[in-house]
C-alpha positions as CSV (number, residue, x, y, z in Angstrom):
1,M,10.4,4.6,35.3
2,T,9.2,1.3,36.9
3,A,10.0,-2.0,35.4
4,Y,6.1,-2.6,34.4
5,G,5.9,1.2,32.9
6,V,8.8,-0.1,30.3
7,Y,6.3,-3.8,29.9
8,A,3.2,-2.1,29.2
9,M,5.2,0.4,26.7
10,S,7.0,-2.6,25.1
11,I,3.2,-4.1,24.9
12,D,1.9,-0.8,23.4
13,R,4.8,-0.7,20.7
14,T,4.4,-4.2,19.8
15,A,0.8,-3.8,19.1
16,Q,1.1,-0.8,17.4
17,L,4.2,-2.5,14.8
18,K,1.4,-5.3,14.3
19,A,-1.4,-2.5,13.4
20,L,1.1,-1.6,10.4
21,H,1.6,-4.9,9.7
22,L,5.0,-5.4,10.2
23,Y,4.8,-8.6,12.3
24,G,8.4,-9.5,11.7
25,M,9.5,-5.8,13.6
26,A,6.8,-6.9,16.5
27,A,8.5,-10.4,17.2
28,A,12.0,-8.5,16.7
29,W,11.2,-6.1,19.3
30,S,10.0,-8.4,21.7
31,E,12.8,-10.2,21.8
32,W,15.2,-7.6,22.0
33,Q,12.9,-6.2,24.7
34,T,13.8,-9.4,26.8
35,G,17.3,-9.2,25.7
36,Y,18.1,-6.1,26.3
37,S,16.9,-6.3,29.9
38,M,19.9,-8.6,30.6
39,Q,22.3,-6.5,28.8
40,Q,24.4,-4.4,31.4
41,K,25.5,-1.9,28.0
42,P,23.0,0.6,26.3
43,V,22.7,-0.6,22.9
44,M,23.0,2.1,19.6
45,P,20.0,3.0,18.1
46,D,21.2,2.2,14.7
47,V,21.8,-1.5,15.8
48,W,18.7,-2.3,16.6
49,L,17.2,-0.3,14.2
50,D,19.5,-2.7,11.7
51,R,17.9,-5.4,13.4
52,L,14.5,-4.7,13.5
53,I,14.7,-3.7,9.6
54,M,16.6,-7.3,9.0
55,A,13.8,-9.2,10.8
56,E,10.9,-7.3,9.4
57,Q,12.8,-8.0,5.9
58,A,13.2,-12.1,6.7
59,D,9.7,-12.3,7.6
60,R,8.0,-10.3,4.3
61,Q,10.3,-13.0,2.4
62,A,8.5,-16.0,4.6
63,R,5.0,-14.9,4.1
64,C,5.8,-13.9,0.5
65,L,7.0,-17.8,-0.3
66,S,4.3,-19.3,2.0
67,Y,1.6,-17.2,-0.3
68,Q,3.6,-18.7,-3.8
69,L,3.2,-22.3,-2.3
70,K,-0.5,-22.0,-1.3
71,A,-1.4,-20.4,-4.7
72,A,0.4,-22.7,-6.7
73,R,-1.5,-24.9,-8.5
74,F,0.3,-28.1,-7.8
75,P,-1.3,-31.4,-10.7
76,N,-3.7,-33.9,-8.7
77,W,-2.1,-37.5,-10.1
78,K,-5.1,-40.1,-10.0
79,V,-4.3,-43.6,-10.3
80,F,-7.0,-45.3,-12.7
81,N,-5.2,-48.6,-11.9
82,A,-5.8,-49.7,-8.2
83,V,-5.3,-53.3,-7.2
């Protein structure tokens, strides 16, 4: 298999992960693909699967906090005695 074929499959998987709204996994998959090409020894599937799951959990937590901060209604302070 050529390097182009591996790269095309990577794009396809990234698009599939994004279509499933797994943005953390898609980002981690892209990072893993670039790091894996430089690595000499194979990585066990459970190792990279654990990394993908942890990345997705971190991404979902960050999106949840972002949504909560956007939805929060902070009081607007008005200054009545302007100098």
